[in-house]
N, C-alpha and C positions, 0 to 999 in steps of 0.2 A: 348467452355469449355468442358473438358473431364468428363467422369463419375466419375473418382477418385477425380478430383478437386471439383466437385459438392458434392461428399460424404464428402470431407474434410470440406467444408463450413457447411454442415449439422451438423457435429460432432464438430464444433468449440466450445471449452469450454467457459462457461461464464466468467471464470477468465483469459482470454487470455491477457487482458490489464496489467497483472502483469509484463509482459516484459517491457512495457513502464514505469511503476512505478519504476522498478529496475534500468533501464537505465537512466531515468530522475534524480533520486536522486543521483546516482553515479556521474552524470554530475555536479549536484549542489555541491556535496562535493568536487569534483576536482576543481571547480571554487573557492570555499572558500579557498582551499589550493594553489591557484595560478598556477594550472596546466592547463593553458588556452587551449592549443592545444587539449589535451585529453578531456577536458570538452566540447569544441565545437564539437568535433567528436561524442561524445556520445549524445550530444543534437541533432545533425543531425540525428543520428540513431533512437533516441526516437521519433522524429517528423515523420520520414518516417514510423516507426512502428505504430504510433498512427493513421495516416491517412489510411494506408493499412488496419488496423484492423477495422476502422470505415466503410470502404467500404465493408469488408467481413461481418460485423455485419448487415449492411443494406441489403446485398444480402441474408443473412440468414433469416432476418425478412420477406423479400419479397417471397422467394422461400420455406422456411421451417418455416412458422409462428407457426404451431402446435408444432414443436420441440423447437422453441424459448420459447413459453409459457410453454411447459412441463418442460424445464430446470428451468424456473422461479418459478415453483410450487414445484420443488424438494428441500427438506430441505438440501440435500447434495451438491447441485450445485448452488442454487439461489443466495447465498450471493456473489458468484463470480462476479455477475453483478456490484457490488459496485466498482470493479477495474476500471470501466469506469470513475467514478467520481474521484477516487483517482488519476488516470493517468492524467486526465484533469487538476487537480489542481497542481499536481507535476510539470507538464509542465508549467502551468501559473506562478508558483513561480520562476521557472528557467528562463522563458522568461523575467520576470521583471529585473532580474540581467543582462540580455543581452540587456536591454533597449528597449524591445518590450512591453511596458506597455499597449498599447491599445489592442494588440492581447491577452495579458494576461487577461485583463479585460473582453474581449469577452468570453474567455474560462471559466473564473470564473462565469460569469453571466449564461452561458449555464449550468454549473454544478448545480446551485441552484434548478431549476425545476426537474432535474434528481434525485437529492438527496431527494427532497420532495416526488416524486413518489415512488422511491424504498424504502425509509425508512418507508413508511406506507404500501405500497403494499405487499412487500415480507413478513415482519413479520405478517401483517394482514391476508394474505392467509394462512400462516402456523398455525396461532392461530384458525382461523374460519373454515378452511376446515375439513370436516369429515375424520377421519382416524381410522384404526384398531390397530395401534401400537404406542408405545411411540416415540415421536420425538427426545428424548434425545440421542438416539443411533446415530443420524446423526450430533450431535454437534462436530465440529472439528475446526482446526485453521482458516478455511475459514470464519467462522462466525465473526471473529474479523475484517474482511474487512469492516463491518458496522462501526466500530469504526474508522478505517483508513480513510474511505471516509469522515466521519464527521469531523475528525481532519484536513483533507486536505483542507476542505472549510475554516477552521479557519486559517490555514497557509497562504493560498493565500490572504485571506482578510487582515490579518495583514501586509503582504508584500506590498499590494496595497496601504496602508495608506501613504507610502512614495511618490510615484508619483502622487497620487490623494489627495492632501492636502484638497481640498474643500469637499471631502467625508470622511475625516479621522474619524470624530465622528461616522458616520454611520458604516463604515467598522470596526472600533475598537469594537463597540458593537456586531456586527456579529461575529467577531473573538473570543471574550471572551465567547459569548453565545454558539457557536459551540464547543469550547474547553471544556466548562462545560458539554455539552451534551455528548461529547465523553468520558469524565472521568466517568460519571455515567453509560454509556453503557458498558464501559470496565469492571467496577465492576460487573454489572449484568451478562455479558457473562462469566466472569472469574468464577463466582459461578457455572454456568451451566457446563462449560468445566471441572472444577475440580471435580464436582460430577460425570460426565460421566467417567473421567479417573479412579476414585477410585471405581466406581460401576460396570462398564462393563468390560469384558475381553479385554485386549489390543491386537490389531492386528497390523501387519506390515503396512497395509493400513491406520490404524488409526493414526499412528505416521509418516505420510508422511511429506515432507518438509514444507507443508503449516502450520504446527504447529509453525514454526518460526514467523508467523504473531502475535503470542502471545506476543513476544518481540517487533516485529515491531510496534504494536499498541501503546505500551508504548513509543517507540522511537518517533513516529510522534506526540504523545501528548506532549512529551518533546520539540520537535521542535516547535510545535504550542505555547506552553508556552513561549519558548525563544523568538519567534517572537513577541509575545504580550508584553514581558518585554522591547523590544527595539523599540516599537512603539513610535511616537512622544509624548513627555511628555505633550503636550497640550491637548491630548484627555482625556476627563473627566472620562472615565470608569476606567482608571488606578488608580485613587485616592482611590476608595474603594476596589479594587480587586488585586492590585499589590502584596501585601504580600501573599495573599492566592494563587495566581497563582504561585509565586516563590516557596513557600513551597511544594505545591502539585506536581509541576513539578520536583523538586528534588526527591521527594518520588517515582514518576513514573520512573525516570531515574535509581534510585537505584534498584527498583523492576525489571526493564527490564534487568539490569546488572546481577541480581541474576538468571534470567531465562537462560542466555547464557550457563553456565555449564550444566544445566538440559537438554537443547536442544541438547547439544553435547552428553550427556549420551543416549538420545533417539536415536541419529544417530548411536552410537556404538552398542546399542542393536539391532537396525534394520539391520545393515549391517554386523557386525562382529559376533554377537551371532545368529541371525536368518538367516544369510547368504543371505540377500536380495542383489542382484547384484547392484553395483554402475553404474548407466547408466543415460543418459540424460532423464529428464522428465520435463514437463511444470511447475510442482510445484517448480522446483529449483528457478525460478524467485521470488517466494514467500519467499525464504530464502535470496536471494541477496538483495531484497528491505530492509529488516530489518537491514542488515549489513551496507548498505549505509546510511540509515536513522539514525542509532545509531551513526555513525561517524559524520554526519552533526549536529544532535541534541546535541551531546556532545561538539562539537566545539563551537556552538552558545550559548548554555547555560553556558558553562565555561567562554566564553567571556562576557556574560551579567552579570554574578555574580562574576567574577574575581576568579573563581576556576580553577587555571592553570592545576591541575592534570587531569581534564576532557579534556582539550585541548590536553594534552600529549597522553591520550588514543585515542583520535580521530585521531591524526596524524599517528598512527600505524594502526588503524582500517580501514581507508580508503584504504590503499594499499592491505589489505587482501580482502576487498570487491571488489576492482577492479580486483584482481587476480581471484577470484571466478567468477566474471562477464565474464572475457575473456575466461576462461575454458568453462563456460556454453554456451557462444555465439558461439564458434567454434564447440562445441558438437552439438548445434542446427543446425548449417550449415551442419555439417557432416551427421547428421540424415536426413536432408532435401535432401541432395545430394544423399544419399543412397536410399532414397525413390524414387527419380526421376530415378535413375539408374535401380532399380528393376521394375519400371513401364515401362521403355522403352524396357525391356527384357521380 
């Protein structure tokens, strides 16, 4: 292993699994719209990316444990580790559709202890650790990954109720519980993020593509709510919660839709007014994930509630999400190839 490869492992961002999240959810959306070849292709790419990143993370923990811990204690980076949980459950939900229920169940079970550790460790460290400055200046779109990871557990649990009928009661309670936790976490973080945007000077870095996760969090909560609504009617948790889940899910979808023009304005300000060059950056996957999630959630919630206009929106949204994914994927390959070329010279 060369010194540059070792350096790349050391600098591996905590949010690297956002690539798997984005690719996996676009694959799911394509499956729902019966684009089977493209869906399977992206599923294969997401699986390869998942296991490659797992190996790289293990190497980082072994060789650069201090850097790994340092990233986990950084308020600007630590929430990126929640992409591991979200990617695991996005893949699990997609694999169930591909009839790999046992593999999906393994992934979902693995995600639970990861969620428990990160959901208490990262906020706990940020709250209890001594510091000289306000932590609010570090609040950005990446903090919503806490919500995304929580909602992803709910999504996978709800989808698993179909192949695992004997566990449906347990899985349905987990699904509704994690969806509820995700909603409350979103409201809490929304307050922090809004206060930071209005209080602190806005910078180019502050409005990076990761702010699209603000909308992506509402989209995955909408997807989780949709999956809950189409769980088997025999599960007892639906009786007292169905109407609440349906109403709040539509509210979240509406609010997420409201965010899209605002995020476009942020992009215009960043690139056209402040002249930030348009170039590949890892944060782009944090923008693609919400696009794919919004399409998937709109289709499934529209289907569950017979709101056809949402299905129409989804049928156009998925192609835009796929287009952005293709552009970003080849930009990533071009950058990697350029890096290898410069290294060889």
